[in-house]
Each structure stands twice: as C-alpha cells, then as structure tokens.
N, CA, C and O of each residue as an XYZ file, in Angstrom:
904
protein
N      42.954     41.521     32.269
C      44.384     41.331     32.519
C      44.957     42.034     32.462
O      44.739     43.162     32.021
N      46.397     41.364     33.127
C      47.709     41.832     32.911
C      48.315     41.781     32.301
O      48.247     40.800     31.561
N      49.536     42.875     32.053
C      50.792     42.824     31.091
C      51.189     41.534     31.235
O      51.236     40.929     32.306
N      51.585     40.943     29.750
C      52.303     39.245     30.011
C      53.820     39.113     31.122
O      54.682     39.983     31.247
N      53.804     38.608     31.382
C      54.878     38.169     32.231
C      56.465     38.105     31.296
O      56.619     38.354     30.100
N      57.272     37.782     32.080
C      58.823     38.096     31.231
C      58.460     36.573     30.352
O      58.465     36.573     29.121
N      58.164     35.358     31.126
C      58.062     34.007     30.709
C      57.170     34.262     29.581
O      57.507     33.774     28.503
N      56.035     34.978     29.644
C      55.052     34.716     28.086
C      55.618     35.461     27.337
O      55.558     35.084     26.166
N      56.190     36.435     27.514
C      57.167     36.874     26.201
C      57.659     36.005     25.875
O      57.345     35.584     24.762
N      58.603     35.336     26.596
C      60.060     35.427     25.641
C      59.309     33.926     25.349
O      59.957     33.408     24.439
N      58.456     33.232     25.665
C      58.100     32.196     25.078
C      57.449     32.336     23.744
O      57.769     31.750     22.709
N      56.366     33.310     23.942
C      55.775     33.204     22.395
C      56.869     34.159     21.679
O      56.727     34.296     20.464
N      57.445     34.520     22.012
C      58.549     34.942     20.692
C      59.455     33.458     20.040
O      59.741     33.115     18.892
N      59.688     32.889     21.289
C      60.383     31.490     20.491
C      59.428     30.601     20.042
O      59.769     29.681     19.299
N      58.234     30.749     20.401
C      57.143     30.116     19.496
C      57.013     30.770     18.421
O      56.938     29.789     17.681
N      56.893     31.969     17.468
C      56.628     32.673     16.801
C      57.530     32.261     16.193
O      57.057     31.486     15.361
N      59.016     32.329     16.060
C      60.016     31.838     15.718
C      60.115     31.176     14.941
O      60.471     31.338     13.774
N      59.570     29.654     15.923
C      59.693     28.410     15.704
C      58.323     28.507     14.698
O      58.353     27.550     13.924
N      57.771     28.906     14.592
C      56.235     29.142     13.636
C      56.914     29.537     12.190
O      56.343     28.979     11.253
N      57.746     30.177     11.906
C      57.911     30.919     10.648
C      59.370     30.207     10.376
O      60.122     30.668      9.517
N      59.807     28.776     11.352
C      61.240     28.503     10.581
C      60.335     27.319      9.923
O      60.472     26.935      8.762
N      59.178     26.688     11.058
C      58.785     25.731     10.762
C      57.243     25.481     10.192
O      56.601     24.637     10.817
N      56.607     26.104      9.110
C      54.945     26.499      9.360
C      54.133     25.223      9.758
O      54.534     24.070      9.599
N      53.155     25.526     10.198
C      52.003     24.248      9.911
C      51.195     24.383      9.068
O      50.569     25.418      8.838
N      51.094     23.180      8.409
C      50.508     23.217      7.016
C      48.940     23.642      6.831
O      48.115     23.470      7.728
N      48.672     24.139      5.733
C      47.055     25.218      5.945
C      47.116     26.044      7.238
O      46.148     25.884      7.981
N      48.093     26.919      7.660
C      47.957     27.688      8.735
C      49.088     28.551      8.744
O      50.260     28.180      8.683
N      48.523     30.154      8.852
C      49.538     30.802      9.139
C      49.172     31.162     10.594
O      48.066     30.851     11.036
N      50.164     31.870     11.410
C      49.637     32.461     12.622
C      50.706     33.565     13.032
O      51.925     33.547     12.863
N      49.964     34.454     13.572
C      50.989     35.511     14.069
C      50.215     36.525     15.273
O      49.003     36.737     15.232
N      51.115     37.101     16.330
C      50.775     38.072     17.430
C      50.202     39.590     16.571
O      50.434     40.095     15.473
N      49.441     39.905     17.631
C      49.155     41.688     17.585
C      50.319     42.344     17.217
O      51.262     41.715     17.698
N      50.732     43.390     16.540
C      51.760     44.249     17.076
C      52.116     44.705     18.464
O      53.152     44.706     19.130
N      50.571     45.188     18.700
C      50.523     45.936     19.705
C      50.258     45.266     21.048
O      50.425     45.932     22.070
N      49.798     43.806     21.132
C      49.548     42.784     22.007
C      50.293     41.444     22.059
O      49.641     40.543     21.531
N      51.337     41.113     22.491
C      51.891     39.428     22.014
C      50.854     38.627     22.781
O      50.870     37.437     22.466
N      49.961     38.953     23.698
C      48.967     37.884     24.049
C      47.988     37.419     23.289
O      47.462     36.322     23.478
N      47.688     38.180     22.420
C      46.527     37.978     21.220
C      47.263     37.746     20.035
O      47.979     38.568     19.464
N      46.970     36.178     19.587
C      47.586     35.670     18.384
C      46.125     35.864     17.056
O      44.938     35.984     17.359
N      46.523     35.850     16.052
C      45.522     35.923     15.257
C      45.929     34.500     14.134
O      47.146     34.347     14.023
N      45.396     33.877     13.636
C      45.350     32.619     12.728
C      44.911     32.410     11.538
O      44.078     33.303     11.381
N      44.951     31.754     10.549
C      43.915     31.842      9.453
C      44.406     30.371      8.874
O      45.502     30.058      8.409
N      43.289     29.630      9.051
C      42.969     28.018      8.351
C      42.436     28.177      7.124
O      41.328     28.647      6.864
N      43.683     27.561      5.979
C      43.157     27.785      4.731
C      42.405     25.919      4.382
O      43.052     24.872      4.354
N      40.911     26.101      4.172
C      40.053     24.604      4.198
C      41.204     23.481      3.521
O      41.801     23.994      2.575
N      41.527     22.396      3.749
C      42.573     21.357      3.046
C      41.575     20.671      1.616
O      40.367     20.435      1.652
N      42.446     20.480      0.515
C      41.620     19.377     -0.325
C      40.899     18.663      0.376
O      41.010     18.463      1.585
N      39.864     18.104     -0.589
C      39.112     16.929     -0.580
C      38.072     17.416      0.992
O      37.513     16.569      1.689
N      38.027     18.803      1.243
C      37.186     18.427      2.593
C      36.237     19.544      1.972
O      36.380     20.118      0.892
N      34.922     19.762      3.212
C      33.793     20.641      2.957
C      34.298     21.808      2.715
O      33.856     22.626      1.909
N      35.526     21.957      3.614
C      36.404     23.477      3.830
C      37.115     23.667      2.685
O      37.794     24.663      2.934
N      37.429     23.217      1.298
C      38.540     23.324      0.260
C      38.198     24.917     -0.506
O      37.214     25.320     -1.125
N      38.915     25.273     -0.302
C      38.957     26.739     -0.844
C      38.553     27.648     -0.242
O      38.744     28.752     -0.753
N      37.809     27.583      1.126
C      37.757     28.815      2.007
C      39.097     29.035      3.018
O      40.081     28.313      3.175
N      38.754     30.257      3.603
C      39.840     31.121      4.599
C      38.993     31.158      5.785
O      37.848     31.610      5.784
N      39.753     30.539      7.062
C      38.922     30.598      7.985
C      40.378     30.994      9.088
O      41.463     30.488      9.375
N      39.400     32.472      9.512
C      40.300     33.595     10.954
C      39.199     33.308     12.079
O      37.976     33.183     12.144
N      40.676     33.261     13.208
C      39.845     32.743     14.611
C      41.616     34.201     14.979
O      42.407     34.964     14.424
N      41.126     33.552     16.468
C      42.477     34.185     17.330
C      42.791     33.175     18.188
O      42.422     32.002     18.147
N      43.419     33.661     18.877
C      44.210     32.658     20.453
C      44.533     33.970     21.212
O      45.167     34.906     20.723
N      43.907     33.916     22.748
C      43.676     34.877     23.865
C      44.928     34.443     24.919
O      44.576     34.047     26.031
N      46.254     34.495     24.641
C      46.790     33.899     26.290
C      46.827     34.547     27.302
O      46.568     35.748     27.227
N      47.146     33.973     28.513
C      46.969     34.249     29.461
C      48.180     34.920     29.802
O      49.184     34.572     29.181
N      48.339     36.228     31.067
C      49.695     36.504     31.081
C      50.686     35.701     31.739
O      51.880     35.885     31.501
N      50.307     34.859     32.516
C      51.207     33.330     33.171
C      51.849     32.519     32.271
O      52.777     31.747     32.511
N      50.958     32.867     30.542
C      51.504     31.238     29.632
C      53.022     31.488     29.545
O      53.714     32.503     29.467
N      53.268     30.177     29.587
C      52.852     28.281     29.039
C      52.053     27.750     30.235
O      51.327     26.760     30.137
N      52.227     28.496     31.449
C      51.427     27.821     32.441
C      49.899     27.189     32.652
O      49.245     26.299     33.194
N      49.847     28.526     31.667
C      47.797     28.113     31.587
C      48.130     27.814     29.982
O      49.238     27.673     29.464
N      46.603     27.755     29.263
C      46.569     27.325     28.221
C      45.492     28.868     27.861
O      44.981     29.622     28.689
N      45.428     28.929     26.430
C      44.997     30.183     25.597
C      43.652     30.111     25.896
O      43.477     29.298     26.803
N      42.470     30.702     25.451
C      41.709     30.734     24.878
C      41.430     30.800     23.448
O      42.086     31.641     22.834
N      40.116     29.687     22.397
C      40.730     30.010     21.284
C      39.684     30.211     20.679
O      38.865     29.486     21.243
N      39.180     30.757     19.862
C      37.731     31.607     19.219
C      37.867     31.954     17.371
O      38.578     32.694     16.692
N      36.748     30.951     17.079
C      36.796     31.001     15.397
C      36.037     32.376     14.992
O      34.937     32.577     15.506
N      36.525     33.240     14.178
C      35.672     34.256     13.591
C      34.824     34.385     12.727
O      33.816     35.090     12.733
N      35.338     33.492     11.722
C      34.660     33.201      9.686
C      34.042     32.311     10.477
O      34.448     31.590     11.388
N      32.492     32.560      9.741
C      31.535     31.247      9.560
C      32.532     30.146      8.947
O      33.283     30.409      8.008
N      32.477     29.073      9.475
C      32.804     27.848      8.942
C      31.799     26.897      8.468
O      32.026     26.278      7.428
N      30.504     26.678      9.240
C      29.984     25.223      9.507
C      29.971     24.653     10.241
O      29.115     23.787     10.422
N      31.018     24.921     11.059
C      32.163     24.435     12.156
C      31.970     24.523     13.697
O      31.674     23.717     14.579
N      32.229     25.679     13.649
C      32.310     26.272     15.117
C      31.566     27.073     15.000
O      31.224     27.413     13.867
N      30.964     27.760     16.294
C      30.535     29.257     16.265
C      31.125     30.542     16.216
O      32.327     30.308     16.340
N      31.028     31.324     16.146
C      31.818     32.641     15.784
C      32.080     33.417     16.763
O      31.019     33.836     17.225
N      33.243     33.939     17.476
C      33.162     34.461     18.444
C      32.688     33.943     20.219
O      32.268     34.538     21.211
N      33.020     32.621     19.900
C      32.865     32.438     20.910
C      33.850     31.519     21.597
O      34.521     30.814     20.844
N      34.061     31.400     22.951
C      34.949     30.282     22.936
C      34.991     28.719     22.825
O      33.938     28.096     22.693
N      36.141     28.114     22.876
C      35.784     27.084     22.111
C      36.295     25.673     22.858
O      37.473     25.577     23.202
N      35.772     25.076     22.985
C      36.115     23.881     24.622
C      37.011     22.615     23.901
O      36.644     21.442     23.825
N      38.173     23.138     23.442
C      39.055     21.759     23.002
C      39.973     21.419     24.429
O      39.732     21.837     25.562
N      40.596     20.925     24.190
C      41.648     19.691     25.234
C      42.731     20.903     25.580
O      43.115     21.089     26.734
N      43.268     21.863     24.244
C      44.270     22.515     23.897
C      43.957     23.610     24.687
O      44.898     24.276     25.118
N      42.317     24.069     25.085
C      42.166     25.421     25.603
C      41.502     25.505     26.817
O      41.120     24.520     27.449
N      41.330     26.865     27.217
C      41.484     26.986     28.871
C      40.093     26.505     29.608
O      39.784     26.896     30.734
N      39.309     25.619     28.831
C      37.993     25.135     29.265
C      38.864     23.541     29.951
O      38.099     22.666     30.356
N      40.387     23.266     30.038
C      40.643     21.898     30.047
C      41.888     22.188     30.804
O      42.868     21.555     30.413
N      42.158     23.384     32.266
C      43.766     23.525     32.296
C      44.018     22.482     32.922
O      45.173     22.463     33.347
N      43.083     21.116     33.287
C      44.130     20.123     34.132
C      44.318     19.028     32.908
O      44.344     17.840     33.230
N      44.396     19.242     32.074
C      44.904     18.678     30.942
C      45.856     19.441     30.281
O      46.303     18.821     29.316
N      46.363     20.594     30.429
C      47.114     21.386     29.665
C      48.405     21.019     30.030
O      48.573     20.470     31.119
N      49.580     21.294     29.098
C      50.613     20.467     29.322
C      51.247     21.952     28.935
O      50.660     22.607     28.073
N      52.579     22.553     29.637
C      53.210     24.062     29.122
C      54.098     23.717     28.223
O      54.482     24.607     27.463
N      54.697     22.242     28.060
C      55.798     22.151     27.067
C      55.029     22.551     25.456
O      55.506     22.733     24.336
N      53.806     22.572     25.934
C      52.500     22.980     23.776
C      53.052     24.124     23.618
O      53.370     24.900     24.520
N      53.202     24.288     22.353
C      54.045     25.531     21.817
C      52.297     25.668     21.339
O      51.354     24.959     21.690
N      52.327     27.196     20.158
C      51.453     27.129     19.066
C      51.281     26.528     18.187
O      50.130     26.248     17.853
N      52.386     26.096     17.470
C      52.445     24.966     16.749
C      51.295     23.944     17.446
O      50.368     23.528     16.750
N      51.368     23.724     18.280
C      50.502     22.175     18.891
C      49.256     22.610     19.096
O      48.357     21.837     18.762
N      49.025     23.425     19.460
C      47.563     24.745     19.524
C      47.095     24.204     18.142
O      46.407     23.197     17.967
N      47.671     25.193     17.023
C      47.050     25.321     16.189
C      46.733     23.972     15.061
O      45.908     23.884     14.151
N      47.638     23.124     15.500
C      47.884     21.969     14.947
C      46.618     21.138     15.673
O      45.639     20.737     15.045
N      46.737     21.031     16.519
C      45.139     20.416     17.442
C      43.748     21.062     16.788
O      42.706     20.413     16.694
N      43.885     22.316     16.391
C      42.473     23.146     16.373
C      42.214     22.700     14.974
O      41.080     22.427     14.581
N      43.452     22.617     14.106
C      42.887     22.253     12.686
C      42.866     20.590     12.526
O      42.364     20.331     11.432
N      43.191     19.533     13.150
C      42.841     18.414     13.502
C      41.314     18.320     13.818
O      40.503     17.732     13.103
N      41.047     18.929     14.901
C      39.328     19.293     14.977
C      38.570     19.495     14.508
O      37.498     18.891     14.460
N      38.970     20.606     13.910
C      38.012     21.261     12.797
C      37.407     20.260     11.715
O      36.242     20.244     11.319
N      38.565     19.343     11.281
C      38.624     18.321     10.096
C      37.615     17.404     10.310
O      36.930     17.000      9.371
N      37.357     16.824     12.080
C      36.772     16.212     12.361
C      35.131     16.248     12.395
O      34.432     16.913     11.630
N      34.718     15.484     13.330
C      32.914     15.627     13.561
C      32.569     15.697     14.788
O      31.418     16.071     15.014
N      33.533     15.330     16.022
C      33.271     14.890     17.187
C      32.419     16.751     17.967
O      33.135     17.740     17.815
N      31.238     16.932     18.575
C      30.968     17.545     18.976
C      31.651     18.279     20.446
O      32.484     17.659     21.106
N      31.218     19.548     20.809
C      32.123     20.013     21.537
C      30.732     21.323     21.946
O      29.607     21.432     21.458
N      31.349     22.050     22.890
C      31.187     23.040     23.406
C      31.591     23.979     21.916
O      32.630     23.844     21.270
N      30.497     24.905     21.619
C      30.904     25.883     20.449
C      31.484     25.498     19.041
O      31.927     26.074     18.048
N      31.209     24.011     19.553
C      30.838     23.347     17.657
C      29.491     23.908     17.359
O      28.953     24.677     18.156
N      28.765     23.451     15.922
C      27.729     23.243     15.813
C      27.316     21.969     14.465
O      28.336     21.440     14.024
N      26.569     21.685     14.101
C      26.459     20.988     13.280
C      26.020     21.702     11.530
O      25.356     22.711     11.293
N      26.352     21.216     11.031
C      26.006     21.735      9.724
C      26.444     20.756      8.565
O      27.476     20.099      8.696
N      25.508     20.638      7.208
C      25.748     19.988      6.271
C      27.162     20.260      5.577
O      27.783     21.301      5.793
N      27.541     19.438      4.886
C      28.704     19.652      3.670
C      28.097     20.528      2.892
O      28.558     21.664      3.000
N      27.285     20.413      2.197
C      26.637     21.654      1.328
C      27.066     22.961      2.106
O      27.909     23.773      1.723
N      26.334     23.010      3.258
C      26.383     24.370      4.010
C      28.000     24.758      3.747
O      28.421     25.562      2.915
N      28.799     23.938      4.716
C      29.943     24.397      4.638
C      30.486     24.767      3.696
O      31.264     25.707      3.860
N      30.291     24.093      2.050
C      30.800     24.513      0.889
C      30.509     26.102      0.828
O      31.450     26.888      0.724
N      29.259     26.515      0.890
C      28.323     27.907      0.738
C      29.595     28.599      1.375
O      30.260     29.430      0.757
N      29.918     28.121      2.864
C      30.431     29.323      3.846
C      32.157     29.557      3.406
O      32.944     30.404      3.829
N      32.389     28.344      2.297
C      33.867     28.064      2.370
C      33.956     29.339      0.807
O      34.859     30.146      0.589
N      32.830     29.122      0.060
C      32.963     30.328     -0.883
C      32.917     31.981     -0.188
O      33.644     32.868     -0.638
N      31.953     32.212      0.958
C      32.062     33.179      1.132
C      32.922     33.632      2.094
O      32.789     34.726      2.644
N      33.905     32.754      2.358
C      34.761     33.344      3.402
C      36.054     34.675      3.222
O      36.758     35.370      3.954
N      35.697     34.380      1.192
C      36.817     34.968      1.318
C      36.511     36.781      1.513
O      37.281     37.621      1.978
N      35.306     36.942      1.046
C      34.668     38.455      0.722
C      34.263     39.143      2.604
O      33.741     40.176      3.023
N      34.793     38.021      3.202
C      33.710     38.449      4.618
C      35.225     38.277      5.382
O      35.172     38.596      6.570
N      36.553     37.832      4.914
C      37.483     38.378      5.925
C      38.259     39.552      4.803
O      39.139     40.347      5.133
N      37.913     39.463      4.003
C      38.716     41.317      3.253
C      37.544     42.334      3.898
O      37.733     43.533      3.693
N      36.434     41.980      4.607
C      35.657     43.106      5.464
C      36.698     43.406      6.904
O      36.476     44.418      7.569
N      37.520     42.709      7.198
C      38.146     42.464      8.371
C      39.141     43.219      8.475
O      40.082     43.077      7.695
N      39.156     44.119      9.387
C      41.261     44.887      9.291
C      41.673     44.868      9.861
O      42.514     45.767      9.854
N      41.717     43.881     11.154
C      42.754     43.134     11.046
C      43.509     41.815     10.399
O      44.688     41.494     10.547
N      42.658     41.260      9.768
C      43.266     40.454      8.883
C      43.837     40.842      8.126
O      44.945     40.396      7.830
N      43.069     42.155      7.351
C      43.549     42.774      6.341
C      45.176     43.478      6.173
O      45.859     43.724      5.179
N      45.411     43.661      7.671
C      46.839     43.777      8.124
C      47.866     43.278      8.571
O      49.029     43.604      8.335
N      47.243     41.999      9.615
C      48.092     40.852     10.080
C      48.779     40.201      8.824
O      49.966     40.177      8.499
N      47.168     39.453      7.958
C      47.608     39.212      6.962
C      47.727     39.589      5.549
O      47.081     39.128      4.609
N      48.827     40.673      5.520
C      48.474     41.547      4.267
C      48.636     40.286      2.389
O      47.997     40.109      1.352
N      49.945     39.769      3.072
C      49.894     38.332      1.754
C      48.916     37.943      1.230
O      48.563     37.994      0.051
N      48.403     37.500      2.188
C      46.654     36.662      2.236
C      45.957     37.191      1.699
O      45.541     36.659      0.670
N      45.495     38.377      2.039
C      44.566     39.234      1.568
C      44.522     39.724      0.070
O      43.533     39.755     -0.663
N      45.840     40.108     -0.226
C      46.131     40.541     -1.398
C      46.295     39.203     -2.735
O      46.360     39.401     -3.948
N      46.324     37.979     -2.068
C      45.689     36.671     -2.551
C      44.781     36.577     -2.838
O      44.561     36.074     -3.940
N      43.942     36.920     -2.182
C      42.693     36.466     -1.737
C      41.701     37.270     -2.588
O      40.628     36.782     -2.944
N      42.204     38.898     -3.004
C      41.421     39.482     -3.730
C      41.800     39.227     -5.257
O      40.828     39.337     -6.004
N      42.899     38.938     -5.824
C      43.347     38.302     -6.888
C      42.472     37.013     -7.561
O      42.150     36.787     -8.728
N      42.191     36.138     -6.080
C      41.697     35.444     -6.915
C      39.957     35.652     -7.088
O      39.300     35.122     -7.984
N      39.429     36.497     -6.070
C      38.279     37.193     -6.502
C      37.903     37.435     -7.091
O      36.675     37.362     -7.150
N      39.124     38.250     -8.631
C      39.178     39.096     -9.460
C      38.993     38.085    -10.624
O      38.233     38.110    -11.591
N      39.905     37.211    -10.234
C      39.399     36.022    -11.378
C      38.660     35.117    -11.652
O      38.529     34.577    -12.750
N      37.897     34.788    -10.265
C      36.632     34.025    -10.549
C      35.853     34.882    -11.006
O      34.986     34.271    -11.631
N      35.609     36.353    -11.060
C      34.358     37.140    -11.377
C      34.515     37.489    -12.833
O      33.579     37.794    -13.572
N      36.064     37.400    -13.256
C      36.548     37.747    -14.697
C      35.790     36.346    -15.470
O      35.115     36.453    -16.494
N      36.055     35.026    -14.750
C      35.551     33.944    -15.739
C      34.165     33.866    -15.506
O      33.532     33.266    -16.375
N      33.489     34.352    -14.485
C      31.950     34.319    -14.338
C      31.757     35.204    -15.423
O      30.981     34.683    -16.223
N      32.122     36.285    -15.777
C      31.771     37.342    -16.974
C      32.300     36.572    -18.025
O      31.682     36.752    -19.074
N      33.174     35.825    -18.098
C      33.749     35.246    -19.791
C      32.957     33.958    -19.879
O      33.512     33.265    -20.732
N      32.161     33.484    -19.499
C      31.189     32.819    -19.678
C      30.019     32.916    -19.721
O      29.360     32.009    -20.229
N      29.461     33.965    -19.239
C      28.044     34.688    -19.920
C      28.001     35.616    -20.874
O      26.985     36.130    -21.340
N      29.414     35.887    -21.242
C      29.685     36.578    -22.888
C      29.430     35.560    -23.790
O      28.844     35.718    -24.861
N      29.926     34.373    -23.303
C      30.278     33.264    -24.482
C      28.879     32.698    -24.535
O      28.606     32.265    -25.655
N      28.009     32.591    -23.727
C      26.694     31.810    -23.507
C      25.943     33.027    -24.169
O      25.185     32.710    -25.085
N      26.031     34.443    -23.843
C      25.357     35.613    -25.080
C      25.574     35.223    -26.927
O      24.706     35.203    -27.800
N      27.013     34.959    -27.035
C      27.590     34.829    -28.474
C      26.814     33.733    -28.807
O      26.211     33.789    -29.878
N      26.682     32.569    -27.988
C      26.266     31.630    -28.993
C      24.425     31.373    -28.658
O      23.831     30.484    -29.268
N      23.930     31.981    -27.967
C      23.057     31.775    -28.491
C      22.252     32.220    -29.970
O      21.340     31.592    -30.508
N      22.832     33.389    -30.398
C      22.588     34.200    -31.605
C      22.905     33.096    -32.805
O      22.132     32.841    -33.728
N      23.667     32.747    -32.682
C      24.268     31.209    -33.409
C      23.111     30.284    -33.605
O      22.367     30.077    -34.564
N      23.201     29.713    -32.203
C      21.997     28.809    -32.367
C      20.737     29.110    -32.492
O      20.107     28.059    -32.605
N      19.842     30.300    -32.541
C      18.943     30.326    -33.064
C      19.041     30.210    -34.315
O      18.109     29.642    -34.883
N      20.309     30.758    -35.215
C      20.433     31.331    -36.551
C      20.480     29.409    -37.064
O      19.680     28.872    -37.830
N      21.238     28.974    -36.606
C      21.287     27.333    -36.393
C      19.946     27.120    -36.974
O      19.583     27.047    -38.148
N      19.186     27.023    -35.655
C      17.553     26.670    -35.759
C      17.021     27.372    -36.820
O      16.831     26.599    -37.760
N      16.742     28.355    -37.040
C      16.224     29.014    -38.182
C      16.257     28.409    -39.327
O      15.270     28.124    -40.005
N      17.748     28.118    -39.670
C      18.200     27.498    -40.856
C      17.695     26.323    -41.065
O      17.099     26.150    -42.128
N      17.796     25.336    -40.206
C      17.393     24.164    -39.860
C      15.807     24.364    -40.772
O      15.635     24.135    -41.969
N      14.838     24.828    -39.825
C      13.807     25.162    -39.986
C      13.196     26.034    -41.875
O      12.051     25.834    -42.280
N      13.861     26.602    -42.412
C      13.874     26.803    -43.753
C      14.120     25.878    -44.458
O      13.318     25.436    -45.280
N      15.537     25.316    -44.217
C      15.817     23.842    -44.927
C      14.413     22.890    -45.146
O      13.948     22.418    -46.184
N      14.066     22.829    -44.119
C      12.857     21.676    -44.301
C      11.431     22.056    -44.558
O      10.548     21.223    -44.764
N      11.221     23.510    -44.534
C      10.136     24.028    -45.133
C      10.086     23.890    -46.910
O       9.213     23.578    -47.719
N      11.337     24.249    -46.985
C      11.769     23.664    -48.691
C      11.833     22.560    -49.134
O      11.262     22.281    -50.188
N      12.429     21.808    -48.550
C      12.305     20.402    -48.761
C      10.857     19.857    -48.684
O      10.605     18.780    -49.225
N       9.960     20.508    -48.076
C       8.267     19.803    -47.763
C       7.884     20.568    -49.403
O       7.369     20.123    -50.428
N       8.345     21.693    -49.070
C       7.675     22.248    -50.860
C       7.685     21.656    -52.092
O       6.809     21.500    -52.942
N       9.313     21.233    -52.004
C      10.106     20.620    -53.399
C       8.998     19.130    -53.177
O       8.220     18.834    -54.084
N       9.051     18.467    -52.148
C       8.083     17.022    -52.411
C       7.095     17.270    -52.316
O       6.548     16.175    -52.184
N       6.064     18.299    -52.267
C       4.921     18.598    -52.329
C       4.485     19.261    -54.336
O       3.440     19.251    -54.986
N       5.539     19.612    -54.572
C       5.842     19.690    -55.738
C       5.742     18.467    -56.444
O       4.583     18.183    -56.748
N       6.424     17.831    -56.719
C       7.278     16.226    -57.057
C       5.660     15.759    -57.148
O       5.075     15.357    -58.154
N       5.085     15.946    -55.707
C       3.861     14.898    -55.627
C       2.585     14.704    -56.705
O       2.000     13.802    -57.305
N       2.541     16.697    -56.484
C       1.781     17.244    -57.761
C       1.760     16.773    -59.112
O       0.740     16.407    -59.696
N       3.135     16.797    -59.684
C       3.567     16.869    -61.023
C       3.406     14.957    -61.590
O       3.344     14.432    -62.701
N       3.390     14.446    -60.267
C       3.064     13.091    -60.334
C       1.899     12.749    -60.320
O       1.928     11.590    -60.733
N       0.999     12.984    -60.133
C      -0.563     13.032    -60.130
C      -0.879     13.785    -61.587
O      -1.665     13.246    -62.366
N      -0.275     14.975    -61.908
C      -0.930     15.148    -63.141
C      -0.300     14.321    -64.659
O      -0.809     14.235    -65.777
N       0.961     13.813    -64.132
C       1.195     13.001    -65.103
C       0.254     11.266    -65.144
O      -0.246     10.444    -65.913
N       0.442     11.474    -64.117
C      -1.006     10.154    -64.045
C      -1.966     10.486    -64.993
O      -2.175      9.940    -66.076
N      -2.662     11.655    -64.365
C      -3.602     12.195    -65.121
C      -3.857     12.067    -66.422
O      -4.783     11.508    -67.011
N      -2.838     12.706    -66.833
C      -2.922     12.928    -68.369
C      -2.601     11.622    -68.890
O      -3.226     11.537    -69.947
N      -1.957     10.573    -68.696
C      -1.546      9.126    -69.110
C      -2.972      8.584    -69.191
O      -3.410      8.109    -70.239
N      -3.851      8.682    -67.813
C      -4.645      8.094    -67.647
C      -6.247      8.177    -68.550
O      -7.134      7.349    -68.754
N      -5.954     10.335    -69.118
C      -6.801     10.417    -69.711
C      -6.888      9.882    -71.317
O      -7.864      9.457    -71.935
N      -5.444     10.075    -71.762
C      -5.084      9.481    -73.127
C      -5.583      8.158    -73.555
O      -5.977      7.838    -74.676
N      -5.470      7.129    -72.021
C      -5.921      5.730    -72.366
C      -7.178      5.640    -72.675
O      -7.583      4.980    -73.633
N      -7.969      6.347    -71.830
C      -9.571      6.441    -72.075
C     -10.116      6.995    -73.601
O     -11.119      6.658    -74.230
N      -9.168      7.869    -73.898
C      -9.369      8.455    -75.264
C      -9.416      7.550    -76.398
O     -10.269      7.611    -77.283
N      -8.197      6.469    -76.321
C      -7.946      5.427    -76.867
C      -9.186      4.149    -76.924
O      -8.943      3.078    -77.479
C-alpha cells in the first residue's frame, strides 16, 4: 500500500476534528501518530447489553485513495460478536465497495459498527456466542487491552481509567473476603453459645424432673406407712 493521497490526508484530518468536536457515544477513535491511514477505536459496552462493562479495541485501515474507497474493519479484543484480527464484512467496509458512499465519515463508520455489534445478524467475521459468554469476555476485556501497547499509548487516559477500575474491583473483592473471614468466627461463637445454652437448659430440666420424682417417691412412701 502506498502513501496516502493529499485528499485522503485532508479528509481524515477533517473527520478527526469532527469526531473530537462531536464524539460518537460509547466510542473513541484516533489515528496512529505515524500513519494517518491506520486508525484505532475503542467501543465501550453499552448499558443493559451483554457487553456492558467491556472495552473493545479494534482498528480501521483506510486505503490511500480514501474517501473514494472504504476501509477495512478489524476487531482486536475478544467480544463474542466478532472474530479477532479478521476483516469484517459490513456494508461500510471494503467488502462492499459497490455500496460505499464517499460522503460517509469516520463517525459514520464507527456508528455503523456499534449498531451492528449490538445486533445479532450474522456476517463474515461474526461469531455466535451466548450472552453469558459475552459477559465473561466483557469482564476479561480490561486486562486484555492493558497488554496491548498501542491501546495504552493511543488511549492513555482510558488505560488509566481501566487500571483504576481494576484496582477498585480487586480492593472490593479483598474487602468482601475479609468480611467473610471476620464473620465466620463470630458465627461459630454464636453457634457454640447456642449449643451451650441448650445443654444447660436440658440439664436443668433433667434436674427438675429428678426432683419431682424424688418428691413423689417420698410422698408415696409416707402414704404407705400411714
């Protein structure tokens, strides 16, 4: 692939400025500093979807003669929706140059990708998985992305946010474990106390019964003598 045309550079810079001014909900995107034809994006899983809490990193590879030809679209983070490191067949990707519209911007592309991700329609590059599997991958996505150098460099603020979230989650788990450890001896102590009380009550009851029998025996003996 050759270098970008003047038109491609101009258009992509314009698209980036537009994206900064009017961000797409749940998505951030930016070009590599060294190559304006390679963009990376991160989709944040929308609430009330199996992707909630997840972060999904992918990339867009634009042709040198963009916007007259569409980009290739890849997903890099396992999501349960798309294969990783595989070109995705979407109406906004290079699989369908015949339906491509040069007026479509980077914002248009990532909006379409987000919409398709939240859908269930099959396509080349998509996979089938249960909602439970998607939720598991959503939880794993944070640590997965932090191992990616480009993700951490290009989206440093987001990487910092994810690290803080992971630290908070781990702290919460440790607190819950400590609470369980502290509660268990107290529960055991309470159970032992209940057992001791029950035993004491049984002993007292047995004593009362024995005394009653003894008194009855004395009375009966006295009556027989009379």
